[in-house]
Each structure stands twice: as structure tokens, then as C-alpha cells.
PQR file of N, CA, C, O and H, with PARSE charges and radii, in Angstrom:
ATOM      1  N   MET A   1      91.799-140.846 159.041 -0.4000 1.5000
ATOM      2  CA  MET A   1      91.935-141.962 159.716 -0.0000 2.0000
ATOM      3  C   MET A   1      91.732-143.096 159.065  0.5500 1.7000
ATOM      4  O   MET A   1      90.666-143.106 158.450 -0.5500 1.4000
ATOM      5  N   LYS A   2      92.499-144.244 158.964 -0.4000 1.5000
ATOM      6  CA  LYS A   2      92.030-145.524 158.285 -0.0000 2.0000
ATOM      7  C   LYS A   2      91.961-146.343 159.399  0.5500 1.7000
ATOM      8  O   LYS A   2      92.526-146.141 160.473 -0.5500 1.4000
ATOM      9  H   LYS A   2      93.365-144.236 159.464  0.4000 1.0000
ATOM     10  N   ILE A   3      91.119-147.444 159.053 -0.4000 1.5000
ATOM     11  CA  ILE A   3      90.399-148.446 159.452 -0.0000 2.0000
ATOM     12  C   ILE A   3      91.589-149.259 160.373  0.5500 1.7000
ATOM     13  O   ILE A   3      91.184-149.543 161.501 -0.5500 1.4000
ATOM     14  H   ILE A   3      90.660-147.609 158.180  0.4000 1.0000
ATOM     15  N   ALA A   4      92.547-149.546 160.169 -0.4000 1.5000
ATOM     16  CA  ALA A   4      93.741-150.299 161.002 -0.0000 2.0000
ATOM     17  C   ALA A   4      94.164-149.064 162.080  0.5500 1.7000
ATOM     18  O   ALA A   4      94.501-149.408 163.213 -0.5500 1.4000
ATOM     19  H   ALA A   4      92.876-149.316 159.253  0.4000 1.0000
ATOM     20  N   GLU A   5      94.152-148.097 161.844 -0.4000 1.5000
ATOM     21  CA  GLU A   5      94.298-147.287 163.060 -0.0000 2.0000
ATOM     22  C   GLU A   5      93.335-147.287 164.084  0.5500 1.7000
ATOM     23  O   GLU A   5      93.494-147.354 165.302 -0.5500 1.4000
ATOM     24  H   GLU A   5      93.878-147.818 160.924  0.4000 1.0000
ATOM     25  N   ILE A   6      92.288-147.198 163.392 -0.4000 1.5000
ATOM     26  CA  ILE A   6      90.653-147.152 164.488 -0.0000 2.0000
ATOM     27  C   ILE A   6      90.546-148.580 164.994  0.5500 1.7000
ATOM     28  O   ILE A   6      90.053-148.749 166.109 -0.5500 1.4000
ATOM     29  H   ILE A   6      92.159-147.143 162.402  0.4000 1.0000
ATOM     30  N   ASN A   7      90.923-149.534 164.346 -0.4000 1.5000
ATOM     31  CA  ASN A   7      90.694-151.059 165.231 -0.0000 2.0000
ATOM     32  C   ASN A   7      91.790-151.478 166.169  0.5500 1.7000
ATOM     33  O   ASN A   7      91.833-152.561 166.752 -0.5500 1.4000
ATOM     34  H   ASN A   7      91.324-149.396 163.440  0.4000 1.0000
ATOM     35  N   GLU A   8      93.093-150.046 166.295 -0.4000 1.5000
ATOM     36  CA  GLU A   8      94.047-150.756 167.269 -0.0000 2.0000
ATOM     37  C   GLU A   8      93.536-149.759 168.451  0.5500 1.7000
ATOM     38  O   GLU A   8      94.123-149.919 169.521 -0.5500 1.4000
ATOM     39  H   GLU A   8      93.059-149.166 165.821  0.4000 1.0000
ATOM     40  N   LEU A   9      92.789-149.012 168.424 -0.4000 1.5000
ATOM     41  CA  LEU A   9      92.167-148.183 169.853 -0.0000 2.0000
ATOM     42  C   LEU A   9      91.178-148.829 170.285  0.5500 1.7000
ATOM     43  O   LEU A   9      90.429-149.513 169.587 -0.5500 1.4000
ATOM     44  H   LEU A   9      92.313-148.882 167.555  0.4000 1.0000
ATOM     45  N   THR A  10      91.074-148.607 171.859 -0.4000 1.5000
ATOM     46  CA  THR A  10      90.291-149.230 172.982 -0.0000 2.0000
ATOM     47  C   THR A  10      89.323-148.499 172.802  0.5500 1.7000
ATOM     48  O   THR A  10      89.337-147.620 171.940 -0.5500 1.4000
ATOM     49  H   THR A  10      91.682-148.051 172.426  0.4000 1.0000
ATOM     50  N   ALA A  11      88.286-148.732 173.599 -0.4000 1.5000
ATOM     51  CA  ALA A  11      86.844-148.753 173.543 -0.0000 2.0000
ATOM     52  C   ALA A  11      87.006-147.080 173.837  0.5500 1.7000
ATOM     53  O   ALA A  11      86.839-146.411 172.817 -0.5500 1.4000
ATOM     54  H   ALA A  11      88.275-149.445 174.299  0.4000 1.0000
ATOM     55  N   LYS A  12      87.294-146.337 175.018 -0.4000 1.5000
ATOM     56  CA  LYS A  12      87.320-145.418 175.670 -0.0000 2.0000
ATOM     57  C   LYS A  12      88.290-144.505 174.575  0.5500 1.7000
ATOM     58  O   LYS A  12      87.991-143.312 174.630 -0.5500 1.4000
ATOM     59  H   LYS A  12      87.430-146.881 175.846  0.4000 1.0000
ATOM     60  N   GLU A  13      89.334-144.800 173.642 -0.4000 1.5000
ATOM     61  CA  GLU A  13      89.945-143.990 173.050 -0.0000 2.0000
ATOM     62  C   GLU A  13      89.224-143.827 171.569  0.5500 1.7000
ATOM     63  O   GLU A  13      89.463-142.999 170.690 -0.5500 1.4000
ATOM     64  H   GLU A  13      89.577-145.769 173.598  0.4000 1.0000
ATOM     65  N   LEU A  14      88.231-144.932 171.598 -0.4000 1.5000
ATOM     66  CA  LEU A  14      87.046-144.479 170.493 -0.0000 2.0000
ATOM     67  C   LEU A  14      86.417-143.525 170.743  0.5500 1.7000
ATOM     68  O   LEU A  14      86.410-142.448 170.146 -0.5500 1.4000
ATOM     69  H   LEU A  14      88.036-145.605 172.312  0.4000 1.0000
ATOM     70  N   LEU A  15      85.626-143.959 171.976 -0.4000 1.5000
ATOM     71  CA  LEU A  15      84.781-142.816 172.507 -0.0000 2.0000
ATOM     72  C   LEU A  15      85.386-141.185 172.383  0.5500 1.7000
ATOM     73  O   LEU A  15      84.764-140.263 171.855 -0.5500 1.4000
ATOM     74  H   LEU A  15      85.631-144.834 172.461  0.4000 1.0000
ATOM     75  N   ALA A  16      86.622-141.092 172.945 -0.4000 1.5000
ATOM     76  CA  ALA A  16      86.986-139.681 173.114 -0.0000 2.0000
ATOM     77  C   ALA A  16      87.385-139.213 171.709  0.5500 1.7000
ATOM     78  O   ALA A  16      87.557-137.995 171.673 -0.5500 1.4000
ATOM     79  H   ALA A  16      87.127-141.840 173.374  0.4000 1.0000
ATOM     80  N   ARG A  17      87.569-139.813 170.602 -0.4000 1.5000
ATOM     81  CA  ARG A  17      88.009-139.392 169.209 -0.0000 2.0000
ATOM     82  C   ARG A  17      86.871-139.203 168.788  0.5500 1.7000
ATOM     83  O   ARG A  17      86.751-138.150 168.162 -0.5500 1.4000
ATOM     84  H   ARG A  17      87.429-140.802 170.631  0.4000 1.0000
ATOM     85  N   LYS A  18      85.705-140.000 168.915 -0.4000 1.5000
ATOM     86  CA  LYS A  18      84.289-139.631 168.421 -0.0000 2.0000
ATOM     87  C   LYS A  18      84.148-138.312 168.721  0.5500 1.7000
ATOM     88  O   LYS A  18      84.105-137.353 167.951 -0.5500 1.4000
ATOM     89  H   LYS A  18      85.803-140.855 169.424  0.4000 1.0000
ATOM     90  N   ARG A  19      84.063-138.354 170.221 -0.4000 1.5000
ATOM     91  CA  ARG A  19      83.385-136.915 170.728 -0.0000 2.0000
ATOM     92  C   ARG A  19      84.612-135.486 169.980  0.5500 1.7000
ATOM     93  O   ARG A  19      84.262-134.341 169.692 -0.5500 1.4000
ATOM     94  H   ARG A  19      84.098-139.133 170.847  0.4000 1.0000
ATOM     95  N   GLU A  20      85.727-135.956 169.870 -0.4000 1.5000
ATOM     96  CA  GLU A  20      86.567-134.680 169.363 -0.0000 2.0000
ATOM     97  C   GLU A  20      85.654-134.565 167.726  0.5500 1.7000
ATOM     98  O   GLU A  20      84.915-133.691 167.271 -0.5500 1.4000
ATOM     99  H   GLU A  20      86.011-136.886 170.104  0.4000 1.0000
ATOM    100  N   LEU A  21      85.980-135.468 167.351 -0.4000 1.5000
ATOM    101  CA  LEU A  21      85.364-135.590 165.781 -0.0000 2.0000
ATOM    102  C   LEU A  21      83.875-134.855 165.753  0.5500 1.7000
ATOM    103  O   LEU A  21      83.538-134.286 164.714 -0.5500 1.4000
ATOM    104  H   LEU A  21      86.580-136.178 167.720  0.4000 1.0000
ATOM    105  N   ARG A  22      83.152-134.867 166.687 -0.4000 1.5000
ATOM    106  CA  ARG A  22      81.684-134.424 166.573 -0.0000 2.0000
ATOM    107  C   ARG A  22      81.944-132.835 166.832  0.5500 1.7000
ATOM    108  O   ARG A  22      81.226-131.980 166.313 -0.5500 1.4000
ATOM    109  H   ARG A  22      83.426-135.329 167.530  0.4000 1.0000
ATOM    110  N   GLU A  23      83.276-132.462 167.868 -0.4000 1.5000
ATOM    111  CA  GLU A  23      83.263-130.866 167.928 -0.0000 2.0000
ATOM    112  C   GLU A  23      83.633-130.418 166.894  0.5500 1.7000
ATOM    113  O   GLU A  23      83.022-129.400 166.572 -0.5500 1.4000
ATOM    114  H   GLU A  23      83.859-133.158 168.289  0.4000 1.0000
ATOM    115  N   GLU A  24      84.611-130.837 166.012 -0.4000 1.5000
ATOM    116  CA  GLU A  24      85.305-130.518 165.437 -0.0000 2.0000
ATOM    117  C   GLU A  24      84.053-130.468 163.974  0.5500 1.7000
ATOM    118  O   GLU A  24      84.186-129.458 163.282 -0.5500 1.4000
ATOM    119  H   GLU A  24      85.108-131.664 166.274  0.4000 1.0000
ATOM    120  N   ILE A  25      83.366-131.069 163.696 -0.4000 1.5000
ATOM    121  CA  ILE A  25      82.356-130.884 162.960 -0.0000 2.0000
ATOM    122  C   ILE A  25      81.399-129.642 163.375  0.5500 1.7000
ATOM    123  O   ILE A  25      81.140-128.863 162.458 -0.5500 1.4000
ATOM    124  H   ILE A  25      83.258-131.889 164.258  0.4000 1.0000
ATOM    125  N   PHE A  26      80.977-129.433 164.343 -0.4000 1.5000
ATOM    126  CA  PHE A  26      80.260-128.384 164.844 -0.0000 2.0000
ATOM    127  C   PHE A  26      81.074-126.802 164.544  0.5500 1.7000
ATOM    128  O   PHE A  26      80.593-125.709 164.246 -0.5500 1.4000
ATOM    129  H   PHE A  26      81.187-130.066 165.088  0.4000 1.0000
ATOM    130  N   ASN A  27      82.297-127.179 164.740 -0.4000 1.5000
ATOM    131  CA  ASN A  27      82.909-125.731 164.453 -0.0000 2.0000
ATOM    132  C   ASN A  27      83.245-125.505 162.787  0.5500 1.7000
ATOM    133  O   ASN A  27      83.636-124.429 162.336 -0.5500 1.4000
ATOM    134  H   ASN A  27      82.688-128.067 164.982  0.4000 1.0000
ATOM    135  N   LEU A  28      83.011-126.752 161.955 -0.4000 1.5000
ATOM    136  CA  LEU A  28      82.761-126.560 160.875 -0.0000 2.0000
ATOM    137  C   LEU A  28      81.641-126.042 160.187  0.5500 1.7000
ATOM    138  O   LEU A  28      81.599-125.564 159.053 -0.5500 1.4000
ATOM    139  H   LEU A  28      82.694-127.626 162.322  0.4000 1.0000
ATOM    140  N   ARG A  29      80.731-126.199 161.022 -0.4000 1.5000
ATOM    141  CA  ARG A  29      79.534-125.929 160.285 -0.0000 2.0000
ATOM    142  C   ARG A  29      79.227-124.559 160.946  0.5500 1.7000
ATOM    143  O   ARG A  29      78.474-123.905 160.224 -0.5500 1.4000
ATOM    144  H   ARG A  29      80.765-126.588 161.943  0.4000 1.0000
ATOM    145  N   ILE A  30      79.520-124.014 161.919 -0.4000 1.5000
ATOM    146  CA  ILE A  30      79.510-122.803 162.302 -0.0000 2.0000
ATOM    147  C   ILE A  30      80.593-122.064 161.215  0.5500 1.7000
ATOM    148  O   ILE A  30      80.163-121.085 160.606 -0.5500 1.4000
ATOM    149  H   ILE A  30      80.132-124.546 162.505  0.4000 1.0000
ATOM    150  N   GLN A  31      81.762-122.439 161.001 -0.4000 1.5000
ATOM    151  CA  GLN A  31      82.288-121.721 159.783 -0.0000 2.0000
ATOM    152  C   GLN A  31      81.547-121.451 158.435  0.5500 1.7000
ATOM    153  O   GLN A  31      81.638-120.461 157.708 -0.5500 1.4000
ATOM    154  H   GLN A  31      82.112-123.234 161.496  0.4000 1.0000
ATOM    155  N   GLN A  32      80.784-122.588 158.281 -0.4000 1.5000
ATOM    156  CA  GLN A  32      80.365-122.946 157.238 -0.0000 2.0000
ATOM    157  C   GLN A  32      78.790-121.659 156.971  0.5500 1.7000
ATOM    158  O   GLN A  32      78.571-121.082 155.905 -0.5500 1.4000
ATOM    159  H   GLN A  32      80.710-123.391 158.872  0.4000 1.0000
ATOM    160  N   GLN A  33      78.025-121.527 158.117 -0.4000 1.5000
ATOM    161  CA  GLN A  33      77.136-120.586 158.264 -0.0000 2.0000
ATOM    162  C   GLN A  33      77.751-119.127 157.688  0.5500 1.7000
ATOM    163  O   GLN A  33      77.373-118.349 156.812 -0.5500 1.4000
ATOM    164  H   GLN A  33      78.202-121.995 158.982  0.4000 1.0000
ATOM    165  N   SER A  34      78.782-119.146 158.535 -0.4000 1.5000
ATOM    166  CA  SER A  34      79.490-117.404 158.558 -0.0000 2.0000
ATOM    167  C   SER A  34      80.089-117.063 157.015  0.5500 1.7000
ATOM    168  O   SER A  34      80.454-115.969 156.584 -0.5500 1.4000
ATOM    169  H   SER A  34      79.089-119.778 159.247  0.4000 1.0000
ATOM    170  N   GLY A  35      80.065-118.486 156.273 -0.4000 1.5000
ATOM    171  CA  GLY A  35      81.023-118.252 155.107 -0.0000 2.0000
ATOM    172  C   GLY A  35      82.297-118.128 155.100  0.5500 1.7000
ATOM    173  O   GLY A  35      82.883-117.577 154.168 -0.5500 1.4000
ATOM    174  H   GLY A  35      79.768-119.374 156.623  0.4000 1.0000
ATOM    175  N   GLN A  36      82.904-118.626 156.141 -0.4000 1.5000
ATOM    176  CA  GLN A  36      84.675-118.680 156.430 -0.0000 2.0000
ATOM    177  C   GLN A  36      84.971-120.153 156.072  0.5500 1.7000
ATOM    178  O   GLN A  36      86.165-120.381 156.267 -0.5500 1.4000
ATOM    179  H   GLN A  36      82.428-119.074 156.898  0.4000 1.0000
ATOM    180  N   LEU A  37      84.374-121.114 155.667 -0.4000 1.5000
ATOM    181  CA  LEU A  37      84.388-122.316 155.416 -0.0000 2.0000
ATOM    182  C   LEU A  37      85.369-122.767 154.287  0.5500 1.7000
ATOM    183  O   LEU A  37      84.913-122.824 153.145 -0.5500 1.4000
ATOM    184  H   LEU A  37      83.404-120.930 155.508  0.4000 1.0000
ATOM    185  N   GLU A  38      86.737-123.107 154.518 -0.4000 1.5000
ATOM    186  CA  GLU A  38      87.753-122.821 153.283 -0.0000 2.0000
ATOM    187  C   GLU A  38      87.597-124.166 152.849  0.5500 1.7000
ATOM    188  O   GLU A  38      87.561-124.271 151.623 -0.5500 1.4000
ATOM    189  H   GLU A  38      87.107-123.060 155.446  0.4000 1.0000
ATOM    190  N   LYS A  39      87.485-125.299 153.535 -0.4000 1.5000
ATOM    191  CA  LYS A  39      87.419-127.024 153.287 -0.0000 2.0000
ATOM    192  C   LYS A  39      86.223-127.508 153.300  0.5500 1.7000
ATOM    193  O   LYS A  39      86.051-128.232 154.281 -0.5500 1.4000
ATOM    194  H   LYS A  39      87.513-125.213 154.531  0.4000 1.0000
ATOM    195  N   PRO A  40      85.305-127.412 152.611 -0.5600 1.5000
ATOM    196  CA  PRO A  40      84.019-127.873 152.987  0.2800 2.0000
ATOM    197  C   PRO A  40      83.867-129.655 152.448  0.5500 1.7000
ATOM    198  O   PRO A  40      82.874-130.378 152.537 -0.5500 1.4000
ATOM    199  N   HIS A  41      84.948-129.911 152.005 -0.4000 1.5000
ATOM    200  CA  HIS A  41      85.396-131.651 152.118 -0.0000 2.0000
ATOM    201  C   HIS A  41      85.491-132.195 153.258  0.5500 1.7000
ATOM    202  O   HIS A  41      85.023-133.318 153.445 -0.5500 1.4000
ATOM    203  H   HIS A  41      85.755-129.324 151.933  0.4000 1.0000
ATOM    204  N   MET A  42      86.098-131.518 154.209 -0.4000 1.5000
ATOM    205  CA  MET A  42      86.411-131.786 155.398 -0.0000 2.0000
ATOM    206  C   MET A  42      85.153-132.378 156.314  0.5500 1.7000
ATOM    207  O   MET A  42      85.430-133.261 157.126 -0.5500 1.4000
ATOM    208  H   MET A  42      86.478-130.606 154.057  0.4000 1.0000
ATOM    209  N   LEU A  43      83.751-131.906 156.204 -0.4000 1.5000
ATOM    210  CA  LEU A  43      82.502-132.155 156.785 -0.0000 2.0000
ATOM    211  C   LEU A  43      82.501-133.550 156.228  0.5500 1.7000
ATOM    212  O   LEU A  43      82.689-134.432 157.067 -0.5500 1.4000
ATOM    213  H   LEU A  43      83.526-131.189 155.545  0.4000 1.0000
ATOM    214  N   HIS A  44      82.359-133.862 155.201 -0.4000 1.5000
ATOM    215  CA  HIS A  44      82.372-135.150 154.374 -0.0000 2.0000
ATOM    216  C   HIS A  44      83.079-136.149 155.136  0.5500 1.7000
ATOM    217  O   HIS A  44      82.461-136.941 155.848 -0.5500 1.4000
ATOM    218  H   HIS A  44      82.207-133.146 154.520  0.4000 1.0000
ATOM    219  N   ALA A  45      84.469-136.164 155.022 -0.4000 1.5000
ATOM    220  CA  ALA A  45      85.396-136.768 155.759 -0.0000 2.0000
ATOM    221  C   ALA A  45      85.259-137.118 157.313  0.5500 1.7000
ATOM    222  O   ALA A  45      85.589-138.233 157.717 -0.5500 1.4000
ATOM    223  H   ALA A  45      84.971-135.520 154.445  0.4000 1.0000
ATOM    224  N   LEU A  46      84.764-136.141 158.168 -0.4000 1.5000
ATOM    225  CA  LEU A  46      84.804-136.312 159.578 -0.0000 2.0000
ATOM    226  C   LEU A  46      83.573-137.014 159.726  0.5500 1.7000
ATOM    227  O   LEU A  46      83.424-137.736 160.712 -0.5500 1.4000
ATOM    228  H   LEU A  46      84.495-135.235 157.840  0.4000 1.0000
ATOM    229  N   ARG A  47      82.581-136.885 158.788 -0.4000 1.5000
ATOM    230  CA  ARG A  47      81.446-138.017 159.029 -0.0000 2.0000
ATOM    231  C   ARG A  47      81.359-139.470 158.999  0.5500 1.7000
ATOM    232  O   ARG A  47      80.723-140.289 159.662 -0.5500 1.4000
ATOM    233  H   ARG A  47      82.702-136.299 157.987  0.4000 1.0000
ATOM    234  N   ARG A  48      82.483-139.577 157.686 -0.4000 1.5000
ATOM    235  CA  ARG A  48      82.890-140.827 157.537 -0.0000 2.0000
ATOM    236  C   ARG A  48      83.801-141.435 158.458  0.5500 1.7000
ATOM    237  O   ARG A  48      83.835-142.657 158.598 -0.5500 1.4000
ATOM    238  H   ARG A  48      82.999-138.912 157.147  0.4000 1.0000
ATOM    239  N   ASN A  49      84.701-140.484 159.231 -0.4000 1.5000
ATOM    240  CA  ASN A  49      85.304-140.860 160.247 -0.0000 2.0000
ATOM    241  C   ASN A  49      84.928-141.645 161.362  0.5500 1.7000
ATOM    242  O   ASN A  49      85.453-142.619 161.901 -0.5500 1.4000
ATOM    243  H   ASN A  49      84.673-139.491 159.117  0.4000 1.0000
ATOM    244  N   ILE A  50      83.618-140.821 161.643 -0.4000 1.5000
ATOM    245  CA  ILE A  50      82.847-141.286 162.736 -0.0000 2.0000
ATOM    246  C   ILE A  50      81.925-142.298 162.648  0.5500 1.7000
ATOM    247  O   ILE A  50      81.582-143.072 163.541 -0.5500 1.4000
ATOM    248  H   ILE A  50      83.192-140.029 161.205  0.4000 1.0000
ATOM    249  N   ALA A  51      81.397-142.219 161.056 -0.4000 1.5000
ATOM    250  CA  ALA A  51      80.751-144.061 160.965 -0.0000 2.0000
ATOM    251  C   ALA A  51      81.877-144.952 161.251  0.5500 1.7000
ATOM    252  O   ALA A  51      81.667-145.867 162.047 -0.5500 1.4000
ATOM    253  H   ALA A  51      81.676-141.591 160.330  0.4000 1.0000
ATOM    254  N   ARG A  52      83.155-144.816 160.677 -0.4000 1.5000
ATOM    255  CA  ARG A  52      83.996-146.017 161.080 -0.0000 2.0000
ATOM    256  C   ARG A  52      84.159-146.257 162.561  0.5500 1.7000
ATOM    257  O   ARG A  52      83.990-147.376 163.043 -0.5500 1.4000
ATOM    258  H   ARG A  52      83.326-144.072 160.030  0.4000 1.0000
ATOM    259  N   ILE A  53      84.514-145.123 163.334 -0.4000 1.5000
ATOM    260  CA  ILE A  53      84.717-145.639 164.585 -0.0000 2.0000
ATOM    261  C   ILE A  53      83.268-146.105 165.223  0.5500 1.7000
ATOM    262  O   ILE A  53      83.120-147.031 166.021 -0.5500 1.4000
ATOM    263  H   ILE A  53      84.651-144.213 162.942  0.4000 1.0000
ATOM    264  N   GLU A  54      82.412-145.404 164.784 -0.4000 1.5000
ATOM    265  CA  GLU A  54      80.819-146.322 165.473 -0.0000 2.0000
ATOM    266  C   GLU A  54      80.844-147.617 165.145  0.5500 1.7000
ATOM    267  O   GLU A  54      80.640-148.426 166.050 -0.5500 1.4000
ATOM    268  H   GLU A  54      82.532-144.652 164.136  0.4000 1.0000
ATOM    269  N   THR A  55      81.161-148.222 163.439 -0.4000 1.5000
ATOM    270  CA  THR A  55      81.320-149.765 163.502 -0.0000 2.0000
ATOM    271  C   THR A  55      82.349-150.471 164.107  0.5500 1.7000
ATOM    272  O   THR A  55      82.271-151.679 164.334 -0.5500 1.4000
ATOM    273  H   THR A  55      81.326-147.564 162.704  0.4000 1.0000
ATOM    274  N   VAL A  56      83.432-149.695 164.414 -0.4000 1.5000
ATOM    275  CA  VAL A  56      84.251-150.842 165.135 -0.0000 2.0000
ATOM    276  C   VAL A  56      84.126-150.725 166.587  0.5500 1.7000
ATOM    277  O   VAL A  56      84.727-151.453 167.378 -0.5500 1.4000
ATOM    278  H   VAL A  56      83.495-148.714 164.229  0.4000 1.0000
ATOM    279  N   LEU A  57      83.112-149.533 166.993 -0.4000 1.5000
ATOM    280  CA  LEU A  57      82.909-149.761 168.791 -0.0000 2.0000
ATOM    281  C   LEU A  57      81.653-151.038 168.807  0.5500 1.7000
ATOM    282  O   LEU A  57      81.400-151.864 169.685 -0.5500 1.4000
ATOM    283  H   LEU A  57      82.625-148.942 166.350  0.4000 1.0000
ATOM    284  N   SER A  58      81.027-150.811 167.488 -0.4000 1.5000
ATOM    285  CA  SER A  58      80.027-152.013 167.837 -0.0000 2.0000
ATOM    286  C   SER A  58      80.457-153.403 167.814  0.5500 1.7000
ATOM    287  O   SER A  58      79.908-154.255 168.512 -0.5500 1.4000
ATOM    288  H   SER A  58      81.233-150.140 166.776  0.4000 1.0000
ATOM    289  N   ARG A  59      81.524-153.679 166.948 -0.4000 1.5000
ATOM    290  CA  ARG A  59      81.845-154.766 166.733 -0.0000 2.0000
ATOM    291  C   ARG A  59      82.797-155.043 168.090  0.5500 1.7000
ATOM    292  O   ARG A  59      83.081-156.186 168.448 -0.5500 1.4000
ATOM    293  H   ARG A  59      81.970-152.987 166.380  0.4000 1.0000
ATOM    294  N   LYS A  60      83.204-153.957 168.726 -0.4000 1.5000
ATOM    295  CA  LYS A  60      84.138-154.376 169.731 -0.0000 2.0000
ATOM    296  C   LYS A  60      83.277-154.630 170.851  0.5500 1.7000
ATOM    297  O   LYS A  60      83.604-155.462 171.697 -0.5500 1.4000
ATOM    298  H   LYS A  60      82.973-153.028 168.436  0.4000 1.0000
ATOM    299  N   THR A  61      82.318-154.052 170.920 -0.4000 1.5000
ATOM    300  CA  THR A  61      81.130-153.886 172.165 -0.0000 2.0000
ATOM    301  C   THR A  61      80.135-155.102 172.230  0.5500 1.7000
ATOM    302  O   THR A  61      79.610-155.478 173.278 -0.5500 1.4000
ATOM    303  H   THR A  61      82.053-153.376 170.233  0.4000 1.0000
ATOM    304  N   ALA A  62      79.933-155.671 171.016 -0.4000 1.5000
ATOM    305  CA  ALA A  62      79.080-156.859 170.602 -0.0000 2.0000
ATOM    306  C   ALA A  62      79.176-158.256 171.581  0.5500 1.7000
ATOM    307  O   ALA A  62      80.252-158.695 171.985 -0.5500 1.4000
ATOM    308  H   ALA A  62      80.359-155.366 170.164  0.4000 1.0000
ATOM    309  N   THR A  63      78.260-158.682 171.792 -0.4000 1.5000
ATOM    310  CA  THR A  63      78.636-160.271 172.537 -0.0000 2.0000
ATOM    311  C   THR A  63      78.803-161.119 171.479  0.5500 1.7000
ATOM    312  O   THR A  63      78.278-161.167 170.366 -0.5500 1.4000
ATOM    313  H   THR A  63      77.385-158.326 171.463  0.4000 1.0000
ATOM    314  N   PRO A  64      79.692-161.829 172.071 -0.5600 1.5000
ATOM    315  CA  PRO A  64      79.911-162.991 170.859  0.2800 2.0000
ATOM    316  C   PRO A  64      78.645-164.346 170.627  0.5500 1.7000
ATOM    317  O   PRO A  64      78.021-165.019 171.448 -0.5500 1.4000
ATOM    318  N   PRO A  65      78.653-164.327 169.334 -0.5600 1.5000
ATOM    319  CA  PRO A  65      77.777-165.637 169.196  0.2800 2.0000
ATOM    320  C   PRO A  65      77.525-166.631 170.175  0.5500 1.7000
ATOM    321  O   PRO A  65      78.517-167.168 170.669 -0.5500 1.4000
ATOM    322  N   ALA A  66      76.077-167.089 170.668 -0.4000 1.5000
ATOM    323  CA  ALA A  66      76.226-168.168 171.463 -0.0000 2.0000
ATOM    324  C   ALA A  66      76.465-169.350 170.537  0.5500 1.7000
ATOM    325  O   ALA A  66      76.024-169.244 169.392 -0.5500 1.4000
ATOM    326  H   ALA A  66      75.271-166.653 170.267  0.4000 1.0000
ATOM    327  N   LYS A  67      77.243-170.700 170.957 -0.4000 1.5000
ATOM    328  CA  LYS A  67      77.202-171.598 170.067 -0.0000 2.0000
ATOM    329  C   LYS A  67      76.004-172.543 170.743  0.5500 1.7000
ATOM    330  O   LYS A  67      75.634-173.570 170.175 -0.5500 1.4000
ATOM    331  H   LYS A  67      77.601-170.786 171.887  0.4000 1.0000
TER
END
């Protein structure tokens, strides 16, 4: 997921997407523990996507600086 795509989403959509990614990471970790994980690089990619979403969320919810 690219940052431009993330910027277009609303705060509610970002929270929903973040929850979906966390569930996907959970499922991948279970696969990893059972030795069935075929794409271990997906864990890293999903964590980075969550970080991107959290960054955009903090920008959108931050109060504007006082003048």
C-alpha cells in the first residue's frame, strides 16, 4: 500500500484497515509457528504498512499549531 493511497482514506477507513492488517499479521504468525508460512517477507511488509497508516492517522488527528 502506497502512501498516496493511504492519504486518500478517512480516519475511520484507516482504523479499519489497520485492524485488518493486524489480524493478517496474527494469522501469518500462527502459520509461522506451525511451519506453514510460505512468504515470510509479508510480516515485514505488513508492519511497515501499519506504521504508514499510524503516521497518516497522527497527522490527520493532530491539532493545527497555534499562531
